[in-house]
DSSP file (Angstrom, degrees, kcal/mol; ACC not computed):
  #  RESIDUE AA STRUCTURE BP1 BP2  ACC     N-H-->O    O-->H-N    N-H-->O    O-->H-N    TCO  KAPPA ALPHA  PHI   PSI    X-CA   Y-CA   Z-CA
    1    1 A M     >        0   0    0      0, 0.0     4,-2.6     0, 0.0     5,-0.2   0.000 360.0 360.0 360.0 -42.9   27.2   -2.6  -38.1
    2    2 A K  H  >  +     0   0    0      1,-0.2     4,-2.6     2,-0.2     5,-0.2   0.879 360.0  53.1 -63.1 -36.4   24.7   -5.5  -37.8
    3    3 A V  H  > S+     0   0    0      2,-0.2     4,-2.5     1,-0.2    -1,-0.2   0.915 110.4  46.7 -64.2 -42.9   25.6   -5.9  -34.1
    4    4 A I  H  > S+     0   0    0      2,-0.2     4,-2.5     1,-0.2    -2,-0.2   0.920 113.0  49.2 -65.8 -43.2   25.0   -2.2  -33.4
    5    5 A T  H  X S+     0   0    0     -4,-2.6     4,-2.3     1,-0.2    -2,-0.2   0.925 112.7  47.6 -59.9 -46.1   21.7   -2.3  -35.3
    6    6 A L  H  X S+     0   0    0     -4,-2.6     4,-2.6     2,-0.2    -2,-0.2   0.902 111.2  51.3 -62.7 -43.1   20.6   -5.4  -33.4
    7    7 A F  H  X S+     0   0    0     -4,-2.5     4,-2.6     2,-0.2    -2,-0.2   0.934 111.3  47.4 -60.1 -47.9   21.6   -3.8  -30.1
    8    8 A I  H  X S+     0   0    0     -4,-2.5     4,-2.6     2,-0.2    -1,-0.2   0.893 112.0  50.7 -63.0 -41.6   19.6   -0.6  -30.9
    9    9 A L  H  X S+     0   0    0     -4,-2.3     4,-2.6     2,-0.2    -2,-0.2   0.929 111.8  46.3 -62.3 -47.4   16.5   -2.7  -31.9
   10   10 A V  H  X S+     0   0    0     -4,-2.6     4,-2.4     2,-0.2    -2,-0.2   0.930 113.2  49.8 -62.0 -46.1   16.6   -4.8  -28.7
   11   11 A L  H  X S+     0   0    0     -4,-2.6     4,-1.2    -5,-0.2    -2,-0.2   0.907 112.7  47.5 -58.9 -44.7   17.0   -1.6  -26.6
   12   12 A F  H  X S+     0   0    0     -4,-2.6     4,-0.6     1,-0.2     3,-0.3   0.925 112.6  47.6 -63.5 -46.7   14.1    0.1  -28.5
   13   13 A L  H >< S+     0   0    0     -4,-2.6     3,-0.8     1,-0.2    -2,-0.2   0.867 109.0  53.7 -66.7 -36.2   11.8   -3.0  -28.1
   14   14 A S  H >< S+     0   0    0     -4,-2.4     3,-0.8     1,-0.2    -1,-0.2   0.798 106.6  53.1 -70.1 -25.6   12.6   -3.4  -24.4
   15   15 A S  H 3< S+     0   0    0     -4,-1.2    -1,-0.2    -3,-0.3    -2,-0.2   0.611 102.5  60.8 -81.5 -10.4   11.6    0.3  -23.8
   16   16 A C  T << S+     0   0    0     -3,-0.8    -1,-0.2    -4,-0.6    -2,-0.2   0.158  72.6 142.6-101.2  18.0    8.3   -0.3  -25.5
   17   17 A Q    <   -     0   0    0     -3,-0.8     2,-0.3     1,-0.1    -3,-0.1  -0.263  61.1-101.0 -57.8 143.8    7.0   -3.0  -23.1
   18   18 A D        -     0   0    0      1,-0.0    -1,-0.1     3,-0.0    -2,-0.1  -0.521  34.5-150.4 -68.4 128.8    3.3   -2.8  -22.4
   19   19 A R        -     0   0    0     -2,-0.3    -1,-0.0     1,-0.1    83,-0.0  -0.711  32.3 -91.8 -92.9 150.9    2.6   -1.2  -19.1
   20   20 A P        -     0   0    0      0, 0.0    -1,-0.1     0, 0.0     2,-0.0  -0.298  46.2-111.1 -59.7 147.3   -0.5   -2.2  -17.2
   21   21 A S     >  -     0   0    0      1,-0.1     4,-2.5    -3,-0.1     5,-0.2  -0.262  27.8-104.3 -72.2 166.9   -3.6   -0.1  -18.0
   22   22 A K  H  > S+     0   0    0      1,-0.2     4,-2.8     2,-0.2     5,-0.2   0.910 124.3  52.9 -56.3 -43.5   -5.1    2.2  -15.4
   23   23 A E  H  > S+     0   0    0      1,-0.2     4,-2.2     2,-0.2    -1,-0.2   0.895 109.1  48.2 -62.7 -40.3   -7.9   -0.4  -14.9
   24   24 A E  H  > S+     0   0    0      2,-0.2     4,-2.5     1,-0.2    -1,-0.2   0.910 111.2  51.1 -67.9 -39.9   -5.4   -3.1  -14.3
   25   25 A D  H  X S+     0   0    0     -4,-2.5     4,-2.8     2,-0.2    -2,-0.2   0.944 111.3  47.8 -57.4 -49.1   -3.5   -0.9  -11.8
   26   26 A I  H  X S+     0   0    0     -4,-2.8     4,-2.6     1,-0.2    -2,-0.2   0.894 111.2  49.9 -62.8 -41.4   -6.7   -0.2   -9.9
   27   27 A A  H  X S+     0   0    0     -4,-2.2     4,-2.2    -5,-0.2    -1,-0.2   0.919 112.5  48.0 -65.4 -42.5   -7.7   -3.8   -9.8
   28   28 A T  H  X S+     0   0    0     -4,-2.5     4,-2.0     2,-0.2    -2,-0.2   0.931 113.0  47.7 -62.1 -45.5   -4.2   -4.7   -8.5
   29   29 A I  H  X S+     0   0    0     -4,-2.8     4,-1.8     2,-0.2    -2,-0.2   0.912 111.0  50.7 -63.1 -43.4   -4.4   -2.0   -5.9
   30   30 A T  H  X S+     0   0    0     -4,-2.6     4,-1.8     1,-0.2    -1,-0.2   0.898 109.2  52.4 -60.8 -41.0   -7.9   -3.0   -4.8
   31   31 A N  H  X S+     0   0    0     -4,-2.2     4,-2.4     1,-0.2    -1,-0.2   0.873 105.0  55.4 -61.5 -38.8   -6.6   -6.6   -4.5
   32   32 A L  H  X S+     0   0    0     -4,-2.0     4,-2.5     1,-0.2    -1,-0.2   0.902 107.0  49.5 -62.9 -40.4   -3.8   -5.4   -2.2
   33   33 A F  H  X S+     0   0    0     -4,-1.8     4,-2.3     2,-0.2    -1,-0.2   0.867 109.7  51.9 -67.9 -34.9   -6.2   -3.8    0.1
   34   34 A N  H  X S+     0   0    0     -4,-1.8     4,-1.7     2,-0.2    -2,-0.2   0.906 112.1  46.8 -63.7 -41.7   -8.3   -7.0    0.2
   35   35 A T  H  X S+     0   0    0     -4,-2.4     4,-2.2     1,-0.2    -2,-0.2   0.890 111.1  52.0 -65.6 -39.2   -5.1   -8.9    1.1
   36   36 A Q  H  X S+     0   0    0     -4,-2.5     4,-2.5     1,-0.2    -2,-0.2   0.898 107.5  50.3 -67.9 -40.4   -4.2   -6.4    3.7
   37   37 A K  H  X S+     0   0    0     -4,-2.3     4,-2.4     1,-0.2    53,-0.5   0.885 111.2  50.1 -66.9 -36.2   -7.6   -6.6    5.5
   38   38 A K  H  X S+     0   0    0     -4,-1.7     4,-1.3     2,-0.2    -1,-0.2   0.924 110.8  49.0 -64.4 -42.6   -7.4  -10.4    5.6
   39   39 A A  H  <>S+     0   0    0     -4,-2.2     5,-2.9     2,-0.2     3,-0.3   0.935 111.9  48.5 -63.2 -44.9   -3.9  -10.2    7.0
   40   40 A W  H ><5S+     0   0    0     -4,-2.5     3,-2.2     1,-0.2    -1,-0.2   0.958 111.7  49.2 -58.4 -50.8   -5.0   -7.7    9.7
   41   41 A S  H 3<5S+     0   0    0     -4,-2.4    -1,-0.2     1,-0.3    -2,-0.2   0.708 111.1  50.9 -66.0 -19.2   -8.0   -9.8   10.7
   42   42 A N  T 3<5S-     0   0    0     -4,-1.3    -1,-0.3    -3,-0.3    -2,-0.2   0.329 113.8-118.5 -96.0   6.6   -5.8  -12.9   10.9
   43   43 A N  T < 5 +     0   0    0     -3,-2.2     2,-0.9    45,-0.2    -3,-0.2   0.857  64.1 149.1  61.0  36.0   -3.3  -11.1   13.2
   44   44 A D     >< +     0   0    0     -5,-2.9     4,-2.4     1,-0.2     5,-0.2  -0.767  20.8 175.7-106.7  87.5   -0.6  -11.6   10.5
   45   45 A W  H  > S+     0   0    0     -2,-0.9     4,-2.8     1,-0.2     5,-0.2   0.895  77.1  57.5 -60.4 -41.0    1.7   -8.5   10.9
   46   46 A K  H  > S+     0   0    0      1,-0.2     4,-0.7     2,-0.2    -1,-0.2   0.941 112.6  39.0 -57.8 -50.3    4.1   -9.8    8.2
   47   47 A A  H  4 S+     0   0    0      1,-0.2     3,-0.4     2,-0.2     4,-0.4   0.873 115.1  53.6 -66.9 -38.0    1.5  -10.0    5.5
   48   48 A Y  H >< S+     0   0    0     -4,-2.4     3,-0.7     1,-0.2    -2,-0.2   0.913 112.6  43.3 -64.3 -41.6   -0.2   -6.8    6.6
   49   49 A M  H >< S+     0   0    0     -4,-2.8     3,-1.5     1,-0.2    -1,-0.2   0.562  90.0  89.5 -81.1  -8.2    3.0   -4.8    6.4
   50   50 A D  T 3< S+     0   0    0     -4,-0.7    -1,-0.2    -3,-0.4    -2,-0.1   0.801  82.2  57.0 -61.6 -29.1    4.1   -6.4    3.1
   51   51 A I  T <  S+     0   0    0     -3,-0.7    86,-3.0    -4,-0.4    -1,-0.3   0.671  92.2  89.4 -77.8 -15.6    2.2   -3.6    1.1
   52   52 A Y  B <  S-a  137   0A   0     -3,-1.5     2,-0.4    84,-0.3    86,-0.2  -0.578  92.2-105.1 -81.1 144.0    4.3   -0.9    2.9
   53   53 A S        -     0   0    0     84,-2.8     2,-2.4    -2,-0.2     5,-0.2  -0.553  27.9-135.6 -65.8 120.5    7.6    0.2    1.4
   54   54 A K        +     0   0    0     -2,-0.4     2,-0.3    -4,-0.1    -1,-0.1  -0.483  67.0 111.6 -81.1  74.4   10.3   -1.4    3.6
   55   55 A S  S >  S-     0   0    0     -2,-2.4    15,-1.4     1,-0.0     3,-1.0  -0.962  79.9-121.7-147.1 154.5   12.2    1.8    3.8
   56   56 A D  T 3  S+     0   0    0     -2,-0.3    13,-0.1    13,-0.3    -2,-0.0   0.628 110.4  66.9 -70.2 -14.9   13.2    4.6    6.2
   57   57 A S  T 3  S+     0   0    0     11,-0.1    -1,-0.2     2,-0.1    -3,-0.1   0.577  71.7 115.5 -86.0  -9.6   11.5    7.0    3.8
   58   58 A L    <   -     0   0    0     -3,-1.0    11,-3.2    -5,-0.2     2,-0.4  -0.380  53.7-155.9 -57.9 137.1    8.0    5.5    4.5
   59   59 A V  E     -Cb  68 139A   0     79,-1.6    81,-2.1     9,-0.2     2,-0.4  -0.983  14.3-177.6-123.1 128.1    5.8    8.2    6.2
   60   60 A F  E     -Cb  67 140A   0      7,-2.8     7,-3.4    -2,-0.4     2,-0.5  -0.993   3.3-176.2-124.7 126.2    2.9    7.4    8.5
   61   61 A F  E     +Cb  66 141A   0     79,-3.4    81,-2.2    -2,-0.4     2,-0.3  -0.979  13.5 154.3-128.8 120.7    0.8   10.3    9.9
   62   62 A S  E >   -Cb  65 142A   0      3,-2.3     3,-2.5    -2,-0.5     2,-0.3  -0.968  64.7 -32.6-148.3 128.3   -2.1    9.6   12.4
   63   63 A G  T 3  S-     0   0    0     79,-0.9    79,-0.0    -2,-0.3    80,-0.0  -0.495 126.7 -27.7  63.5-122.8   -3.5   11.9   15.0
   64   64 A S  T 3  S+     0   0    0     -2,-0.3     2,-0.5    -3,-0.0    -1,-0.3   0.239 116.1 104.6-106.7  11.5   -0.6   14.0   16.2
   65   65 A K  E <   -C   62   0A   0     -3,-2.5    -3,-2.3     2,-0.0     2,-0.5  -0.820  45.9-172.2-101.8 129.7    2.1   11.3   15.4
   66   66 A L  E     -C   61   0A   0     -2,-0.5     2,-0.4    -5,-0.2    -5,-0.2  -0.974  15.2-171.6-114.8 113.8    4.4   11.5   12.4
   67   67 A I  E     -C   60   0A   0     -7,-3.4    -7,-2.8    -2,-0.5     2,-0.5  -0.899   9.2-157.5-114.5 134.3    6.3    8.3   12.0
   68   68 A H  E     +C   59   0A   0     -2,-0.4     4,-0.3    -9,-0.2    -9,-0.2  -0.938  52.7  21.9-111.8 131.1    9.2    7.7    9.6
   69   69 A G  S  > S-     0   0    0    -11,-3.2     4,-1.7    -2,-0.5   -13,-0.3   0.173  76.2 -96.5 100.1 149.5   10.2    4.3    8.4
   70   70 A W  H  > S+     0   0    0    -15,-1.4     4,-2.6     2,-0.2     5,-0.2   0.926 118.4  51.9 -63.3 -49.1    8.8    0.8    8.1
   71   71 A D  H  > S+     0   0    0      1,-0.2     4,-2.4     2,-0.2    -1,-0.2   0.909 112.3  44.9 -59.2 -44.5   10.2   -0.5   11.4
   72   72 A K  H  > S+     0   0    0     -4,-0.3     4,-2.3     2,-0.2    -1,-0.2   0.826 111.3  53.9 -71.6 -30.3    8.8    2.3   13.4
   73   73 A T  H  X S+     0   0    0     -4,-1.7     4,-2.3     2,-0.2    -2,-0.2   0.926 111.0  46.1 -67.1 -44.3    5.4    2.1   11.6
   74   74 A L  H  X S+     0   0    0     -4,-2.6     4,-2.7     2,-0.2    -2,-0.2   0.922 112.4  50.8 -62.6 -44.7    5.2   -1.6   12.5
   75   75 A E  H  X S+     0   0    0     -4,-2.4     4,-1.9    -5,-0.2    -2,-0.2   0.905 109.8  50.2 -58.4 -43.9    6.3   -0.9   16.1
   76   76 A N  H  X S+     0   0    0     -4,-2.3     4,-2.1     2,-0.2    -2,-0.2   0.920 111.9  47.6 -61.3 -46.9    3.6    1.8   16.4
   77   77 A Y  H  X S+     0   0    0     -4,-2.3     4,-2.4     1,-0.2    -2,-0.2   0.935 112.2  49.3 -59.9 -47.2    0.9   -0.6   15.0
   78   78 A Q  H  < S+     0   0    0     -4,-2.7    -1,-0.2     1,-0.2    -2,-0.2   0.831 111.0  50.1 -64.5 -31.9    2.0   -3.4   17.4
   79   79 A K  H  < S+     0   0    0     -4,-1.9    -1,-0.2    -5,-0.2    -2,-0.2   0.894 115.2  42.5 -72.1 -40.0    1.9   -1.1   20.4
   80   80 A A  H  < S+     0   0    0     -4,-2.1    -2,-0.2     1,-0.3    -1,-0.2   0.795 128.1  30.3 -75.0 -29.0   -1.6    0.2   19.6
   81   81 A Y     <  +     0   0    0     -4,-2.4    -1,-0.3    -5,-0.2    -2,-0.1  -0.611  69.7 160.6-130.9  70.3   -2.9   -3.3   18.7
   82   82 A P        +     0   0    0      0, 0.0     2,-0.3     0, 0.0    -1,-0.1   0.695  62.2  36.5 -72.5 -20.6   -0.9   -5.8   20.9
   83   83 A T  S  > S-     0   0    0      1,-0.1     4,-1.8     0, 0.0     5,-0.2  -0.847  83.8-109.9-131.2 165.9   -3.4   -8.7   20.7
   84   84 A K  H  > S+     0   0    0     -2,-0.3     4,-2.4     1,-0.2   -41,-0.1   0.861 120.4  55.1 -60.9 -35.4   -5.7  -10.3   18.1
   85   85 A E  H  4 S+     0   0    0      1,-0.2    31,-0.4     2,-0.2    32,-0.3   0.892 106.9  49.6 -66.3 -38.4   -8.7   -9.0   20.2
   86   86 A D  H  4 S+     0   0    0      1,-0.2    -1,-0.2    29,-0.1    -2,-0.2   0.846 112.0  49.3 -66.7 -33.3   -7.3   -5.5   20.0
   87   87 A M  H  < S+     0   0    0     -4,-1.8    -2,-0.2     1,-0.1    -1,-0.2   0.894  85.1 169.2 -75.2 -40.8   -6.9   -5.8   16.2
   88   88 A G     <  -     0   0    0     -4,-2.4     2,-0.5    -5,-0.2    27,-0.2  -0.286  50.0 -35.7  65.8-149.7  -10.4   -7.2   15.6
   89   89 A T  E     -D  114   0A   0     25,-2.3    25,-2.6    -4,-0.1     2,-0.3  -0.957  60.5-150.4-117.5 127.4  -11.7   -7.5   12.0
   90   90 A L  E     +D  113   0A   0    -53,-0.5     2,-0.3    -2,-0.5    23,-0.2  -0.718  17.4 172.2 -99.7 142.9  -10.7   -4.9    9.4
   91   91 A N  E     -D  112   0A   0     21,-1.7    21,-2.8    -2,-0.3     2,-0.4  -0.969  15.0-148.6-141.0 157.3  -12.7   -3.7    6.4
   92   92 A F  E     -D  111   0A   0     -2,-0.3     2,-0.5    19,-0.2    19,-0.2  -0.957  10.8-158.6-126.0 146.0  -12.2   -0.9    3.9
   93   93 A S  E     -D  110   0A   0     17,-2.5    17,-2.4    -2,-0.4     2,-0.7  -0.985  20.4-158.3-113.1 112.8  -14.4    1.3    1.9
   94   94 A L  E     +D  109   0A   0     -2,-0.5    15,-0.3    15,-0.2     3,-0.1  -0.838  18.6 171.1 -95.6 115.2  -12.3    2.6   -1.0
   95   95 A F  E     +     0   0A   0     13,-2.2     2,-0.4    -2,-0.7    14,-0.2   0.811  63.3  16.2 -95.3 -33.8  -13.8    5.8   -2.5
   96   96 A D  E     -D  108   0A   0     12,-1.9    12,-2.8     2,-0.0     2,-0.5  -0.972  46.4-180.0-149.0 127.7  -11.1    7.0   -4.9
   97   97 A I  E     +D  107   0A   0     -2,-0.4     2,-0.4    10,-0.2    10,-0.2  -0.935  25.9 179.2-123.1 104.9   -8.1    5.4   -6.5
   98   98 A S  E     -D  106   0A   0      8,-1.9     8,-2.3    -2,-0.5     2,-0.4  -0.891  27.8-124.9-119.7 137.2   -6.6    8.1   -8.7
   99   99 A K  E     +D  105   0A   0     -2,-0.4     6,-0.3     6,-0.2     3,-0.1  -0.610  23.8 176.6 -75.9 128.2   -3.5    8.0  -10.9
  100  100 A I  E    S-     0   0A   0      4,-3.0     2,-0.3     1,-0.5     5,-0.2   0.818  73.3 -24.3 -95.5 -48.1   -0.9   10.7  -10.1
  101  101 A D  E >  S-D  104   0A   0      3,-1.6     3,-1.6     0, 0.0    -1,-0.5  -0.865  86.6 -73.7-149.2-174.5    1.6    9.5  -12.7
  102  102 A R  T 3  S+     0   0    0      1,-0.3     3,-0.0    -2,-0.3    -3,-0.0   0.747 132.2  29.3 -62.0 -22.6    2.4    6.2  -14.3
  103  103 A D  T 3  S+     0   0    0      1,-0.1    27,-2.5    26,-0.0     2,-0.4   0.188 112.8  70.0-121.1  16.1    3.9    4.7  -11.2
  104  104 A T  E <   +DE 101 129A   0     -3,-1.6    -4,-3.0    25,-0.2    -3,-1.6  -0.997  48.9 168.2-140.5 133.9    2.0    6.6   -8.4
  105  105 A Y  E     -DE  99 128A   0     23,-2.2    23,-2.9    -2,-0.4     2,-0.4  -0.939  21.5-142.2-133.4 157.2   -1.6    6.5   -7.2
  106  106 A W  E     -DE  98 127A   0     -8,-2.3    -8,-1.9    -2,-0.3     2,-0.4  -0.915  11.5-157.4-113.2 151.8   -3.5    7.8   -4.2
  107  107 A V  E     -DE  97 126A   0     19,-2.3    19,-2.5    -2,-0.4     2,-0.4  -0.997   4.9-168.3-128.9 126.1   -6.2    5.9   -2.5
  108  108 A M  E     +DE  96 125A   0    -12,-2.8   -13,-2.2    -2,-0.4   -12,-1.9  -0.942  32.1 114.7-111.4 134.1   -8.9    7.7   -0.4
  109  109 A G  E     -DE  94 124A   0     15,-2.3    15,-2.4    -2,-0.4     2,-0.3  -0.928  53.6 -92.5-168.5-166.8  -11.1    5.6    1.8
  110  110 A Q  E     -DE  93 123A   0    -17,-2.4   -17,-2.5    -2,-0.3     2,-0.4  -0.960  23.0-144.1-128.9 149.2  -12.4    4.6    5.2
  111  111 A Y  E     -DE  92 122A   0     11,-2.2    11,-1.8    -2,-0.3     2,-0.4  -0.884   9.5-160.4-109.7 148.3  -11.3    1.9    7.5
  112  112 A H  E     -DE  91 121A   0    -21,-2.8   -21,-1.7    -2,-0.4     2,-0.6  -0.982   5.7-169.8-130.8 118.1  -13.8    0.0    9.7
  113  113 A L  E     -DE  90 120A   0      7,-3.4     7,-2.5    -2,-0.4     2,-0.6  -0.941   4.1-163.0-115.6 117.8  -12.5   -1.9   12.7
  114  114 A K  E     +D   89   0A   0    -25,-2.6   -25,-2.3    -2,-0.6     2,-0.3  -0.890  24.4 155.9-102.5 121.6  -14.9   -4.3   14.5
  115  115 A R    >   -     0   0    0     -2,-0.6     3,-1.2   -27,-0.2   -29,-0.1  -0.970  53.2-120.5-142.7 155.5  -13.7   -5.3   18.0
  116  116 A R  T 3  S+     0   0    0    -31,-0.4     3,-0.1    -2,-0.3    -1,-0.1   0.873 115.2  56.7 -59.8 -36.9  -15.2   -6.5   21.3
  117  117 A S  T 3  S-     0   0    0    -32,-0.3    -1,-0.2     1,-0.3     2,-0.1   0.529 132.0 -59.7 -76.2  -4.8  -13.7   -3.4   23.0
  118  118 A G    <   -     0   0    0     -3,-1.2    -1,-0.3     2,-0.0     2,-0.1  -0.180  52.7 -99.3 131.8 137.1  -15.6   -1.2   20.6
  119  119 A N        -     0   0    0     -3,-0.1     2,-0.3    -5,-0.1    -5,-0.2  -0.414  35.8-168.6 -78.0 155.8  -15.8   -0.6   16.9
  120  120 A T  E     -E  113   0A   0     -7,-2.5    -7,-3.4    -2,-0.1     2,-0.3  -0.998   7.4-171.1-145.8 146.8  -13.9    2.3   15.3
  121  121 A D  E     +E  112   0A   0     -2,-0.3     2,-0.3    -9,-0.2    -9,-0.2  -0.936  12.8 162.3-132.6 156.7  -14.0    3.9   11.8
  122  122 A G  E     -E  111   0A   0    -11,-1.8   -11,-2.2    -2,-0.3     2,-0.3  -0.973  32.2-106.1-163.1 174.2  -11.8    6.5   10.3
  123  123 A N  E     -E  110   0A   0     -2,-0.3    20,-2.4   -13,-0.2     2,-0.3  -0.761  32.5-177.1-108.1 155.0  -10.6    8.1    7.0
  124  124 A F  E     -EF 109 142A   0    -15,-2.4   -15,-2.3    -2,-0.3     2,-0.4  -0.996  21.2-158.7-149.7 155.9   -7.3    7.6    5.2
  125  125 A I  E     -EF 108 141A   0     16,-2.2    16,-2.5    -2,-0.3     2,-0.4  -0.995  20.3-173.3-128.9 128.1   -5.3    8.7    2.3
  126  126 A V  E     -EF 107 140A   0    -19,-2.5   -19,-2.3    -2,-0.4     2,-0.5  -0.966  15.4-148.3-124.3 136.4   -2.5    6.5    1.1
  127  127 A L  E     -EF 106 139A   0     12,-2.7    11,-2.9    -2,-0.4    12,-1.2  -0.921  17.6-167.8-101.3 128.1    0.1    7.1   -1.6
  128  128 A L  E     -EF 105 137A   0    -23,-2.9   -23,-2.2    -2,-0.5     2,-0.4  -0.914   3.4-170.5-115.2 141.4    1.3    4.0   -3.5
  129  129 A K  E     -EF 104 136A   0      7,-2.7     7,-2.1    -2,-0.4     2,-0.7  -0.991  27.8-120.6-130.9 139.7    4.2    3.8   -5.8
  130  130 A R  E     + F   0 135A   0    -27,-2.5     2,-0.5    -2,-0.4     5,-0.3  -0.699  38.8 178.1 -78.0 115.1    5.3    1.0   -8.1
  131  131 A I  E >   - F   0 134A   0      3,-3.6     3,-1.8    -2,-0.7    -2,-0.0  -0.981  68.3 -14.1-124.6 120.7    8.7    0.0   -6.9
  132  132 A G  T 3  S-     0   0    0     -2,-0.5    -1,-0.1     1,-0.3     3,-0.1   0.835 130.6 -53.1  56.3  32.9   10.5   -2.8   -8.6
  133  133 A G  T 3  S+     0   0    0      1,-0.2     2,-0.4    -3,-0.0    -1,-0.3   0.419 120.9 101.6  85.0  -2.8    7.3   -3.8  -10.3
  134  134 A E  E <  S- F   0 131A   0     -3,-1.8    -3,-3.6    -5,-0.1     2,-0.4  -0.904  74.0-118.5-117.5 145.8    5.3   -4.0   -7.0
  135  135 A W  E     + F   0 130A   0     -2,-0.4     2,-0.4    -5,-0.3    -5,-0.2  -0.676  37.7 177.8 -80.5 129.8    2.9   -1.5   -5.5
  136  136 A K  E     - F   0 129A   0     -7,-2.1    -7,-2.7    -2,-0.4     2,-0.4  -0.996  32.6-118.6-134.3 137.6    4.1   -0.2   -2.1
  137  137 A I  E     +aF  52 128A   0    -86,-3.0   -84,-2.8    -2,-0.4    -9,-0.3  -0.617  31.7 173.0 -70.8 128.9    2.6    2.3    0.3
  138  138 A I  E     +     0   0A   0    -11,-2.9   -79,-1.6     1,-0.4     2,-0.3   0.556  68.6  20.7-111.9 -15.6    5.1    5.2    0.6
  139  139 A A  E     -bF  59 127A   0    -12,-1.2   -12,-2.7   -81,-0.2    -1,-0.4  -0.980  61.9-178.8-153.2 142.4    2.8    7.5    2.7
  140  140 A N  E     +bF  60 126A   0    -81,-2.1   -79,-3.4    -2,-0.3     2,-0.4  -0.978   1.8 179.4-143.9 124.4   -0.2    6.9    4.9
  141  141 A T  E     +bF  61 125A   0    -16,-2.5   -16,-2.2    -2,-0.4     2,-0.3  -0.995  12.8 169.1-125.5 136.5   -2.3    9.4    6.8
  142  142 A S  E      bF  62 124A   0    -81,-2.2   -79,-0.9    -2,-0.4   -18,-0.2  -0.989 360.0 360.0-144.2 151.1   -5.4    8.4    8.8
  143  143 A C              0   0    0    -20,-2.4   -19,-0.2    -2,-0.3   -22,-0.1   0.292 360.0 360.0-148.6 360.0   -7.7    9.8   11.3
């Protein structure tokens, strides 16, 4: 009987773990975007793509292109920005980080790309999901 009681107590306590607060989630997500812009500006594809869910279910929508999967998203980025000069320096303006449920947020913002060939700005909405304790982009639309 004591073993069963102990098992139930351990199970109950493990389900009561503190989850990060909304403020902590937002700070973590903001930090991820700061890391991502540094990676882009350093021409570091591996670090830039680390925030994306490495899955075939990742969805990227830009212009008239709908791309499925991490590998195809990376391929699309590399085709559009083949050199460090093409990539330039990235910055973000994050306007809204809203909680959808305890493990999903959306981020609305603008990207600002400074390049010798011409600067460009655009809008984006990103869905992030906590997967295995880490925040990952599961959908991205930008224009």
